[in-house]
Kinemage of the C-alpha trace (Angstrom):
@kinemage 1
@onewidth
@group {chain A} dominant
@subgroup {mainchain}
@vectorlist {calphas} color= white
{ca met a 1} P 0.000 0.000 0.000
{ca ser a 2} L 1.279 3.423 -0.888
{ca asp a 3} L 2.144 5.837 1.914
{ca ala a 4} L -0.221 8.274 0.187
{ca ser a 5} L -3.235 6.221 1.211
{ca pro a 6} L -5.492 8.005 3.703
{ca trp a 7} L -5.760 4.687 5.506
{ca ala a 8} L -2.056 4.469 6.261
{ca thr a 9} L -0.590 6.367 9.183
{ca pro a 10} L 2.585 6.290 11.253
{ca ser a 11} L 1.881 3.889 14.083
{ca his a 12} L 2.475 4.595 17.730
{ca pro a 13} L 3.524 1.125 18.879
{ca gly a 14} L 4.960 2.314 22.169
{ca val a 15} L 2.335 4.775 23.292
{ca tyr a 16} L 0.488 2.253 25.440
{ca asp a 17} L 3.727 0.965 26.907
{ca thr a 18} L 3.876 4.431 28.474
{ca ile a 19} L 0.292 5.384 29.237
{ca gly a 20} L -0.658 1.811 30.070
{ca thr a 21} L 1.104 2.074 33.406
{ca arg a 22} L -1.741 4.272 34.758
{ca tyr a 23} L -4.541 3.285 32.422
{ca ala a 24} L -6.614 1.428 35.009
{ca leu a 25} L -6.989 4.575 37.119
{ca his a 26} L -9.400 6.394 34.833
{ca arg a 27} L -10.372 4.075 31.980
{ca arg a 28} L -13.118 2.057 33.631
{ca pro a 29} L -15.869 0.719 31.335
{ca asp a 30} L -19.029 2.795 31.402
{ca ala a 31} L -22.067 0.571 32.015
{ca arg a 32} L -24.243 2.419 29.495
{ca ile a 33} L -21.693 2.059 26.721
{ca ala a 34} L -21.088 -1.556 27.713
{ca ala a 35} L -24.801 -2.329 27.332
{ca gln a 36} L -24.801 -0.839 23.828
{ca ile a 37} L -21.790 -2.951 22.860
{ca glu a 38} L -23.363 -6.100 24.342
{ca arg a 39} L -26.464 -5.544 22.206
{ca ala a 40} L -24.318 -5.139 19.107
{ca leu a 41} L -22.512 -8.425 19.811
{ca gly a 42} L -25.847 -10.218 19.645
{ca asp a 43} L -25.640 -13.930 20.341
{ca ala a 44} L -21.941 -14.269 19.462
{ca arg a 45} L -20.185 -16.683 21.826
{ca arg a 46} L -16.600 -16.748 20.513
{ca ile a 47} L -15.166 -13.227 20.469
{ca cys a 48} L -11.773 -11.737 19.674
{ca asn a 49} L -11.044 -8.360 21.246
{ca val a 50} L -8.487 -6.621 19.013
{ca gly a 51} L -6.479 -3.874 20.707
{ca ala a 52} L -7.896 -5.250 23.932
{ca gly a 53} L -5.855 -3.259 26.425
{ca leu a 54} L -7.003 -3.972 29.969
{ca gly a 55} L -10.200 -5.636 28.795
{ca ala a 56} L -12.731 -2.820 28.845
{ca tyr a 57} L -16.088 -3.909 27.405
{ca glu a 58} L -15.155 -7.573 27.107
{ca pro a 59} L -18.277 -9.599 27.950
{ca ala a 60} L -17.627 -11.771 30.993
{ca asp a 61} L -20.072 -14.510 30.022
{ca arg a 62} L -18.610 -15.400 26.625
{ca asn a 63} L -15.446 -17.025 25.271
{ca val a 64} L -13.045 -14.156 24.567
{ca ile a 65} L -9.481 -13.991 23.278
{ca ala a 66} L -7.715 -10.652 23.922
{ca leu a 67} L -5.112 -9.390 21.453
{ca asp a 68} L -2.900 -6.345 21.970
{ca pro a 69} L 0.558 -5.225 20.727
{ca ser a 70} L 1.592 -3.746 24.082
{ca leu a 71} L 3.263 -6.000 26.629
{ca thr a 72} L 2.567 -3.356 29.268
{ca met a 73} L -1.161 -3.491 28.644
{ca leu a 74} L -1.239 -7.277 28.437
{ca gly a 75} L 0.807 -7.557 31.604
{ca lys a 76} L -1.570 -5.352 33.556
{ca arg a 77} L -4.682 -7.286 32.612
{ca asp a 78} L -6.491 -9.138 35.366
{ca pro a 79} L -5.358 -12.797 35.043
{ca ala a 80} L -8.983 -13.826 35.520
{ca leu a 81} L -9.929 -12.166 32.246
{ca ala a 82} L -9.719 -13.621 28.756
{ca pro a 83} L -6.572 -15.397 27.507
{ca arg a 84} L -4.009 -12.955 26.121
{ca val a 85} L -2.224 -12.914 22.778
{ca arg a 86} L 0.342 -10.371 21.629
{ca gly a 87} L -0.252 -9.251 18.064
{ca val a 88} L -1.375 -6.498 15.719
{ca ala a 89} L -4.618 -5.941 13.861
{ca glu a 90} L -2.921 -6.003 10.472
{ca ala a 91} L -1.809 -9.645 10.894
{ca leu a 92} L -4.194 -11.443 13.215
{ca pro a 93} L -2.805 -14.875 14.173
{ca phe a 94} L -6.125 -16.669 13.765
{ca ala a 95} L -7.772 -18.808 11.115
{ca asp a 96} L -10.559 -17.599 8.858
{ca asp a 97} L -13.909 -17.444 10.688
{ca ala a 98} L -12.258 -18.475 13.946
{ca phe a 99} L -14.719 -16.317 15.923
{ca asp a 100} L -18.385 -15.426 15.895
{ca ala a 101} L -17.564 -11.751 16.431
{ca val a 102} L -14.588 -9.442 16.630
{ca leu a 103} L -14.509 -6.378 18.862
{ca ala a 104} L -12.275 -3.303 18.471
{ca ile a 105} L -12.588 -0.530 21.058
{ca leu a 106} L -11.060 2.904 20.328
{ca thr a 107} L -8.065 1.296 18.708
{ca leu a 108} L -8.369 1.706 14.934
{ca his a 109} L -6.764 5.179 14.912
{ca his a 110} L -3.534 3.617 16.230
{ca trp a 111} L -3.229 0.950 13.535
{ca leu a 112} L -0.406 1.224 11.033
{ca asp a 113} L -2.499 0.020 8.080
{ca arg a 114} L -6.199 0.471 8.817
{ca glu a 115} L -7.471 -0.931 5.546
{ca arg a 116} L -5.573 -4.152 6.090
{ca gly a 117} L -6.693 -4.249 9.711
{ca cys a 118} L -10.344 -3.972 8.704
{ca ala a 119} L -9.865 -6.759 6.182
{ca glu a 120} L -8.399 -8.904 8.937
{ca leu a 121} L -11.401 -8.272 11.182
{ca glu a 122} L -13.688 -9.372 8.356
{ca arg a 123} L -11.554 -12.451 7.723
{ca ile a 124} L -11.739 -13.863 11.237
{ca ala a 125} L -15.391 -13.153 12.125
{ca pro a 126} L -18.740 -12.627 10.377
{ca arg a 127} L -19.803 -10.012 12.973
{ca arg a 128} L -17.625 -6.936 13.504
{ca val a 129} L -18.239 -4.380 16.259
{ca val a 130} L -15.957 -1.330 16.210
{ca phe a 131} L -16.021 1.587 18.658
{ca his a 132} L -14.626 4.535 16.688
{ca phe a 133} L -15.007 8.322 16.457
{ca asp a 134} L -15.451 11.041 13.849
{ca leu a 135} L -12.837 13.762 13.705
{ca ala a 136} L -15.180 16.590 12.728
{ca arg a 137} L -16.970 16.332 16.059
{ca his a 138} L -13.724 15.825 17.979
{ca tyr a 139} L -12.236 18.910 16.361
{ca asp a 140} L -15.216 20.894 17.591
{ca tyr a 141} L -14.606 19.801 21.168
{ca trp a 142} L -13.797 22.696 23.480
{ca leu a 143} L -10.613 21.072 24.795
{ca val a 144} L -9.214 20.925 21.268
{ca asn a 145} L -10.558 24.262 20.064
{ca asp a 146} L -9.545 26.311 23.091
{ca tyr a 147} L -6.573 24.590 24.668
{ca leu a 148} L -4.928 21.764 22.704
{ca pro a 149} L -5.418 22.402 18.974
{ca glu a 150} L -2.260 20.366 18.323
{ca ile a 151} L -4.357 17.236 18.804
{ca arg a 152} L -5.597 17.819 15.266
{ca thr a 153} L -2.175 16.983 13.857
{ca leu a 154} L -2.140 13.611 15.627
{ca lys a 155} L -5.467 12.422 14.259
{ca ala a 156} L -5.468 14.061 10.845
{ca ser a 157} L -5.440 10.796 8.865
{ca thr a 158} L -8.097 9.001 10.900
{ca pro a 159} L -10.878 7.742 8.586
{ca thr a 160} L -14.485 8.698 9.191
{ca ser a 161} L -16.942 6.230 10.658
{ca gln a 162} L -18.590 5.950 7.251
{ca glu a 163} L -15.259 5.031 5.650
{ca val a 164} L -14.676 2.401 8.320
{ca ala a 165} L -18.215 1.107 7.879
{ca thr a 166} L -17.646 0.747 4.142
{ca ala a 167} L -14.384 -1.111 4.700
{ca leu a 168} L -16.052 -3.467 7.192
{ca gly a 169} L -19.185 -4.014 5.140
{ca ala a 170} L -21.133 -2.651 8.105
{ca asp a 171} L -24.914 -2.693 8.374
{ca arg a 172} L -25.259 0.312 10.646
{ca ile a 173} L -23.543 3.083 12.566
{ca glu a 174} L -24.862 3.927 16.025
{ca val a 175} L -24.245 7.110 17.984
{ca ile a 176} L -22.580 6.454 21.346
{ca pro a 177} L -23.812 9.256 23.620
{ca val a 178} L -21.284 10.383 26.235
{ca pro a 179} L -22.991 10.697 29.636
{ca glu a 180} L -22.126 13.569 31.946
{ca asn a 181} L -20.540 11.192 34.466
{ca cys a 182} L -18.897 8.806 32.012
{ca thr a 183} L -16.541 6.446 33.865
{ca asp a 184} L -14.415 5.656 30.815
{ca gly a 185} L -11.956 8.532 30.646
{ca phe a 186} L -11.433 8.797 26.898
{ca met a 187} L -10.749 12.224 25.446
{ca cys a 188} L -14.255 13.715 25.512
{ca ala a 189} L -15.460 11.945 28.658
{ca tyr a 190} L -14.978 15.047 30.796
{ca trp a 191} L -16.963 17.429 28.615
{ca lys a 192} L -18.954 18.604 31.663
{ca arg a 193} L -16.063 18.248 34.154
{ca pro a 194} L -13.333 20.487 32.728
{ca glu a 195} L -11.324 20.544 35.952
{ca ala a 196} L -10.596 16.829 35.465
{ca tyr a 197} L -8.115 17.612 32.675
{ca leu a 198} L -5.923 19.424 35.191
{ca asp a 199} L -5.122 16.041 36.768
{ca pro a 200} L -1.929 14.599 35.209
{ca asp a 201} L -3.181 11.050 35.771
{ca val a 202} L -6.355 11.782 33.808
{ca arg a 203} L -4.307 13.215 30.948
{ca ala a 204} L -1.901 10.288 31.027
{ca cys a 205} L -4.796 7.933 30.255
{ca ile a 206} L -5.811 9.848 27.102
{ca ser a 207} L -3.575 8.835 24.219
{ca ala a 208} L -4.110 12.034 22.199
{ca ile a 209} L -2.862 14.158 25.102
{ca ala a 210} L -0.129 11.715 26.123
{ca gln a 211} L 1.408 11.957 22.657
{ca leu a 212} L 1.771 15.749 22.750
{ca glu a 213} L 4.936 17.511 23.828
{ca pro a 214} L 4.803 18.253 27.578
{ca ala a 215} L 5.348 21.967 26.968
{ca ile a 216} L 2.275 22.088 24.723
{ca val a 217} L 0.141 20.331 27.321
{ca asp a 218} L 1.456 22.549 30.124
{ca arg a 219} L 0.576 25.677 28.160
{ca gly a 220} L -2.918 24.440 27.444
{ca met a 221} L -3.578 23.369 31.013
{ca arg a 222} L -2.381 26.695 32.403
{ca ala a 223} L -4.861 28.415 30.095
{ca leu a 224} L -7.669 26.063 31.154
{ca glu a 225} L -6.895 26.571 34.842
{ca ala a 226} L -6.928 30.341 34.375
{ca asp a 227} L -10.238 30.217 32.472
{ca leu a 228} L -11.845 28.103 35.184
{ca ala a 229} L -10.658 30.513 37.858
{ca ser a 230} L -11.844 33.603 35.970
{ca gly a 231} L -15.138 32.126 34.801
{ca ala a 232} L -14.168 32.417 31.137
{ca trp a 233} L -14.727 28.694 30.542
{ca his a 234} L -18.230 28.920 31.981
{ca asp a 235} L -18.969 32.009 29.906
{ca arg a 236} L -18.095 30.094 26.724
{ca his a 237} L -19.381 26.629 27.578
{ca gly a 238} L -21.741 26.966 30.527
{ca asp a 239} L -24.660 25.774 28.395
{ca leu a 240} L -23.155 22.273 28.563
{ca leu a 241} L -23.881 22.145 32.280
{ca asp a 242} L -27.613 21.849 31.554
{ca leu a 243} L -27.193 18.651 29.515
{ca asp a 244} L -27.107 14.995 30.579
{ca thr a 245} L -25.428 13.527 27.503
{ca met a 246} L -23.582 14.810 24.445
{ca asp a 247} L -22.718 13.500 21.020
{ca trp a 248} L -18.976 14.031 20.634
{ca gly a 249} L -18.635 11.892 17.537
{ca tyr a 250} L -18.192 8.471 19.131
{ca arg a 251} L -19.724 5.765 16.971
{ca leu a 252} L -20.392 2.045 17.141
{ca ile a 253} L -19.943 0.469 13.727
{ca val a 254} L -21.667 -2.891 13.399
{ca ala a 255} L -21.391 -5.484 10.646
{ca glu a 256} L -23.679 -8.494 11.081
């Protein structure tokens, strides 16, 4: 595949070897999102979780194999969870149709060759369930707009949910609403809790922030802290405080 392909991107193979050391602190599965994923998995019994990390959203009552490229993440998994395999999405070490379903949770944007990875998901399972996000909505997020616009350069080549759906032969794309008290600390989880981003441990569990230069993050967080103290953040975004959920572009892509 040519480097010019919008599906190819420089990988970040070591990012989770760094942020994975504190990942369990703030990346706890949200029950509402988990229920949506469980519904999408249908009656699948044999499941492969690609980019599995610590096992968020793996169903406990089914036969799951967890695959991840990071030894740090695999090493920090609860031994009681699914069996672990080290590997990458672009070359899954499984036979054709080895599973009833394959799951991929907020991982596709880290793959080196996303087109090949999607083909691999289709090869090993007839049902594909992918938790992804759309950049247009992420770019409109106040944290990016006001404080860390450099995040745009990290995600610039990420395909849209529709492009992923096409590659997967998906039947539908579902909105994943982000609740005000979301327990899974991905980038937009704290949309109504801006002070949370001032916590270094929270930031360390968000890959887009963890990949930025420390000086850039420090500058942005100083500006956020000042805006919270002065009331400027509330002047700009106080309308969010009246809402229970928000659509920040997170999508569940389902191929059945």
